[in-house]
N, CA, C and O atoms as a MOPAC input file, in Angstrom:
PM7 MOZYME 1SCF
protein

 N      4.51400 1    78.46100 1    -1.34300 1
 C      3.46600 1    76.69300 1    -0.00800 1
 C      3.02600 1    77.71500 1     1.08100 1
 O      1.88700 1    77.46600 1     1.47400 1
 N      3.65500 1    78.89700 1     1.74100 1
 C      3.17500 1    79.34900 1     2.64800 1
 C      1.94800 1    79.76800 1     2.69100 1
 O      1.20900 1    79.60700 1     3.66300 1
 N      1.60200 1    80.40500 1     1.51500 1
 C      0.25000 1    81.30500 1     1.61600 1
 C     -0.87500 1    80.23100 1     1.80900 1
 O     -1.68700 1    80.42100 1     2.71400 1
 N     -0.98700 1    79.02300 1     0.95500 1
 C     -1.42400 1    77.93700 1     0.32800 1
 C     -2.32900 1    77.54200 1     2.06300 1
 O     -3.52900 1    77.43000 1     2.31100 1
 N     -1.06500 1    77.42100 1     2.99200 1
 C     -1.13600 1    76.40500 1     4.11000 1
 C     -2.20300 1    77.88200 1     4.92900 1
 O     -2.85500 1    77.64000 1     5.94400 1
 N     -2.20600 1    78.88600 1     4.48100 1
 C     -2.62800 1    80.32600 1     5.35900 1
 C     -4.10500 1    80.18000 1     5.08000 1
 O     -4.96800 1    80.50200 1     5.89600 1
 N     -4.40100 1    79.57300 1     3.63400 1
 C     -5.57300 1    79.90800 1     3.12800 1
 C     -6.39000 1    78.71800 1     3.73700 1
 O     -7.45200 1    78.96100 1     4.31000 1
 N     -5.93700 1    77.48200 1     3.63000 1
 C     -5.77500 1    75.97000 1     4.40000 1
 C     -7.25700 1    76.15700 1     5.55600 1
 O     -8.40100 1    75.70800 1     5.63500 1
 N     -6.45600 1    77.00900 1     6.23800 1
 C     -6.69600 1    77.11400 1     8.14900 1
 C     -7.22700 1    78.58700 1     8.43500 1
 O     -7.33800 1    79.14900 1     9.52500 1
 N     -7.55500 1    79.10800 1     7.02900 1
 C     -8.73500 1    79.81500 1     6.69500 1
 C    -10.53200 1    79.38800 1     6.87300 1
 O    -11.43700 1    79.88000 1     7.54700 1
 N    -10.47400 1    78.42500 1     6.05900 1
 C    -11.50000 1    77.57300 1     5.34000 1
 C    -11.89900 1    76.54700 1     6.64600 1
 O    -13.03700 1    76.36000 1     7.07600 1
 N    -10.60200 1    75.92200 1     7.16400 1
 C    -11.57700 1    75.21000 1     8.50000 1
 C    -11.22800 1    75.68100 1     9.64900 1
 O    -10.13600 1    76.11000 1    10.02000 1
 N    -12.65700 1    75.53400 1    10.44300 1
 C    -12.28800 1    76.09000 1    11.96300 1
 C    -13.09000 1    75.31200 1    12.88100 1
 O    -13.86700 1    74.51200 1    12.36000 1
 N    -13.06400 1    75.37000 1    13.88000 1
 C    -14.29500 1    74.85900 1    14.71000 1
 C    -15.36100 1    75.26200 1    15.77900 1
 O    -15.15800 1    75.91800 1    16.80100 1
 N    -16.40600 1    74.79300 1    15.38100 1
 C    -17.77700 1    75.32500 1    15.52000 1
 C    -17.88600 1    75.45500 1    17.21000 1
 O    -17.44400 1    74.60200 1    17.98000 1
 N    -18.53100 1    76.63400 1    17.59600 1
 C    -18.53400 1    77.33200 1    18.43600 1
 C    -19.55100 1    75.97400 1    19.22600 1
 O    -20.07900 1    75.12800 1    18.50500 1
 N    -19.70100 1    75.94100 1    20.68200 1
 C    -20.90200 1    75.35000 1    21.39300 1
 C    -22.68200 1    75.22300 1    20.55700 1
 O    -23.39500 1    74.41300 1    19.96400 1
 N    -22.66800 1    77.22000 1    21.24300 1
 C    -24.25900 1    77.58700 1    20.26200 1
 C    -24.01500 1    77.16100 1    19.25200 1
 O    -24.65500 1    76.11400 1    19.16500 1
 N    -23.36100 1    77.34800 1    18.22600 1
 C    -23.81800 1    76.98000 1    17.07600 1
 C    -23.94100 1    75.67600 1    16.53300 1
 O    -24.34200 1    75.41600 1    15.39900 1
 N    -23.51000 1    74.72200 1    17.55600 1
 C    -23.53000 1    73.21600 1    17.40500 1
 C    -24.38700 1    73.39000 1    17.59500 1
 O    -25.10000 1    73.56700 1    16.60700 1
 N    -25.09200 1    73.49900 1    19.05100 1
 C    -26.28500 1    73.20000 1    19.74300 1
 C    -27.68000 1    73.65000 1    18.78400 1
 O    -28.72600 1    73.02800 1    18.60300 1
 N    -27.22700 1    75.00500 1    18.25500 1
 C    -28.12500 1    75.57900 1    17.32100 1
 C    -28.67400 1    74.76100 1    15.68600 1
 O    -29.75900 1    74.89600 1    15.12000 1
 N    -27.75000 1    74.11300 1    15.35900 1
 C    -27.41300 1    73.34300 1    14.35300 1
 C    -28.31500 1    71.95000 1    14.38900 1
 O    -28.86600 1    71.45400 1    13.40600 1
 N    -28.34800 1    71.35900 1    15.92900 1
 C    -28.49900 1    69.73100 1    16.43300 1
 C    -30.30300 1    70.33500 1    16.38500 1
 O    -31.22100 1    69.66600 1    15.90900 1
 N    -30.43700 1    71.55500 1    16.92500 1
 C    -31.32900 1    72.45400 1    17.19500 1
 C    -32.57000 1    72.48800 1    15.44400 1
 O    -33.75900 1    72.28800 1    15.19200 1
 N    -31.96500 1    72.67000 1    15.07800 1
 C    -32.42700 1    73.10300 1    13.45600 1
 C    -32.72800 1    71.87000 1    12.49000 1
 O    -33.50800 1    71.95100 1    11.54100 1
 N    -31.86800 1    70.46600 1    12.91500 1
 C    -31.73800 1    69.54900 1    12.51000 1
 C    -32.74300 1    68.62200 1    12.63200 1
 O    -33.37700 1    67.99800 1    11.78100 1
 N    -32.79600 1    68.64000 1    14.23200 1
 C    -34.56000 1    67.99900 1    14.59400 1
 C    -35.68200 1    68.42600 1    14.43100 1
 O    -36.63900 1    67.65800 1    14.52600 1
 N    -35.87000 1    69.92000 1    14.10800 1
 C    -36.84200 1    70.67300 1    13.52600 1
 C    -37.34500 1    70.23300 1    11.82400 1
 O    -38.49000 1    70.12400 1    11.38500 1
 N    -36.10100 1    70.05200 1    11.15500 1
 C    -36.50500 1    69.53100 1     9.67300 1
 C    -36.86600 1    68.16100 1    10.28000 1
 O    -38.01600 1    67.73600 1    10.16800 1
 N    -35.86100 1    67.42600 1    10.95100 1
 C    -36.44500 1    66.07800 1    10.50800 1
 C    -37.79100 1    65.63100 1    10.53800 1
 O    -38.32900 1    64.86600 1     9.73800 1
 N    -38.36500 1    66.26700 1    11.69500 1
 C    -39.98300 1    66.67600 1    11.92400 1
 C    -40.79500 1    66.84400 1    11.00200 1
 O    -41.62800 1    66.01400 1    10.63600 1
 N    -40.59200 1    68.12700 1    10.46700 1
 C    -41.17400 1    68.81400 1     9.36300 1
 C    -41.38500 1    67.82000 1     8.01300 1
 O    -42.45700 1    67.76800 1     7.41100 1
 N    -40.07800 1    66.97000 1     7.60200 1
 C    -39.91600 1    65.59400 1     6.71500 1
 C    -41.15600 1    64.66200 1     6.77600 1
 O    -42.00800 1    64.28800 1     5.97000 1
 N    -40.77500 1    64.37400 1     8.57900 1
 C    -41.55300 1    63.08400 1     8.71300 1
 C    -43.29200 1    63.28700 1     8.95900 1
 O    -44.11600 1    62.43500 1     9.29100 1
 N    -43.50800 1    64.95400 1     8.61700 1
 C    -44.95000 1    65.14900 1     9.24300 1
 C    -45.48900 1    64.79100 1     7.35000 1
 O    -46.37200 1    64.09800 1     6.84500 1
 N    -44.47600 1    65.63000 1     6.83800 1
 C    -44.87300 1    65.68000 1     5.36000 1
 C    -44.61200 1    64.18600 1     4.67100 1
 O    -45.17100 1    64.11700 1     3.57600 1
 N    -44.11100 1    63.33200 1     4.93400 1
 C    -44.01400 1    61.91800 1     4.61800 1
 C    -45.43600 1    61.48800 1     4.73700 1
 O    -46.08800 1    61.20700 1     3.73100 1
 N    -46.11100 1    61.40900 1     6.36900 1
 C    -47.38200 1    61.08200 1     6.31500 1
 C    -48.50900 1    61.58000 1     5.82200 1
 O    -49.53600 1    60.96500 1     5.53600 1
 N    -48.20400 1    63.11100 1     5.70200 1
 C    -49.70700 1    63.83900 1     4.88700 1
 C    -49.65900 1    63.08900 1     3.07200 1
 O    -50.59200 1    62.54800 1     2.47900 1
 N    -48.47000 1    63.28700 1     2.66100 1
 C    -47.97200 1    62.51500 1     1.03200 1
 C    -49.19700 1    60.79400 1     1.61300 1
 O    -50.17400 1    60.40700 1     0.97200 1
 N    -48.82300 1    60.34700 1     2.52500 1
 C    -49.15100 1    58.55400 1     2.37600 1
 C    -50.94400 1    58.66700 1     2.66500 1
 O    -51.81400 1    57.94900 1     2.17100 1
 N    -51.12500 1    59.92800 1     3.71800 1
 C    -52.05600 1    59.82400 1     3.74900 1
 C    -53.56100 1    59.90400 1     2.29300 1
 O    -54.65300 1    59.42700 1     1.98500 1
 N    -52.20500 1    61.15800 1     1.75100 1
 C    -53.00100 1    61.85200 1     0.81300 1
 C    -53.21300 1    60.87700 1    -0.58800 1
 O    -54.22100 1    60.79500 1    -1.29000 1
 N    -51.83400 1    60.13600 1    -0.74700 1
 C    -52.02300 1    58.99800 1    -1.95100 1
 C    -52.90400 1    57.62500 1    -1.96300 1
 O    -53.09800 1    56.85900 1    -2.90800 1
 N    -53.46500 1    57.53800 1    -0.37500 1
 C    -53.93700 1    56.20100 1    -0.06900 1
 C    -55.40400 1    57.40500 1    -0.06600 1
 O    -54.61900 1    58.22900 1     0.40300 1
 N    -56.66200 1    58.14800 1    -0.15600 1
 C    -57.36700 1    58.85700 1     0.22400 1
 C    -57.21500 1    59.10400 1    -1.59700 1
 O    -58.37100 1    59.21300 1    -2.00700 1
 N    -56.28500 1    59.21700 1    -2.70700 1
 C    -56.38600 1    58.83200 1    -4.35700 1
 C    -57.48200 1    57.89100 1    -4.51400 1
 O    -58.66900 1    58.06100 1    -4.78900 1
 N    -56.57900 1    56.54600 1    -4.19700 1
 C    -56.46000 1    55.54000 1    -4.27600 1
 C    -58.14400 1    55.17500 1    -3.67200 1
 O    -59.09200 1    54.85400 1    -4.38900 1
 N    -58.15500 1    55.27700 1    -2.71400 1
 C    -59.47600 1    54.99700 1    -2.05600 1
 C    -60.64800 1    55.65800 1    -2.77000 1
 O    -61.68800 1    55.03000 1    -2.57300 1
 N    -60.82700 1    56.94500 1    -3.69100 1
 C    -61.59100 1    57.13200 1    -4.27700 1
 C    -61.20400 1    56.95700 1    -5.76300 1
 O    -61.24000 1    57.96900 1    -6.46400 1
 N    -60.90800 1    56.00400 1    -6.21400 1
 C    -60.59800 1    55.39400 1    -7.50600 1
 C    -59.76200 1    56.49200 1    -8.32700 1
 O    -60.23200 1    56.64700 1    -9.45400 1
 N    -58.62900 1    57.30500 1    -8.04800 1
 C    -57.92200 1    58.06400 1    -8.61800 1
 C    -57.33600 1    57.25700 1    -9.65100 1
 O    -57.91200 1    56.27800 1   -10.12500 1
 N    -55.97000 1    57.73000 1   -10.08000 1
 C    -55.42300 1    57.22500 1   -11.46300 1
 C    -54.41400 1    56.69800 1   -10.74700 1
 O    -53.74500 1    56.10800 1   -11.59600 1
 N    -53.95900 1    56.56900 1    -9.82400 1
 C    -53.07400 1    55.44200 1    -8.81700 1
 C    -53.41100 1    54.01400 1    -9.28800 1
 O    -54.55000 1    53.66800 1    -8.97400 1
 N    -52.75400 1    53.18800 1    -9.90500 1
 C    -52.58000 1    51.96100 1   -10.13000 1
 C    -54.44400 1    51.38700 1   -10.12200 1
 O    -54.72700 1    50.20400 1   -10.31200 1

């Protein structure tokens, strides 16, 4: 039982402040990329429909 407790303690650890800041910054950048791709995708779909594409 003692070994299992030690293993569990090795897996769970606290993230330090710089790691948290870095991850938040990365998450923000990724969200911005996703938003840009969604907008671009919508514009492309509209242009396909407007040009008589196969969509609907």
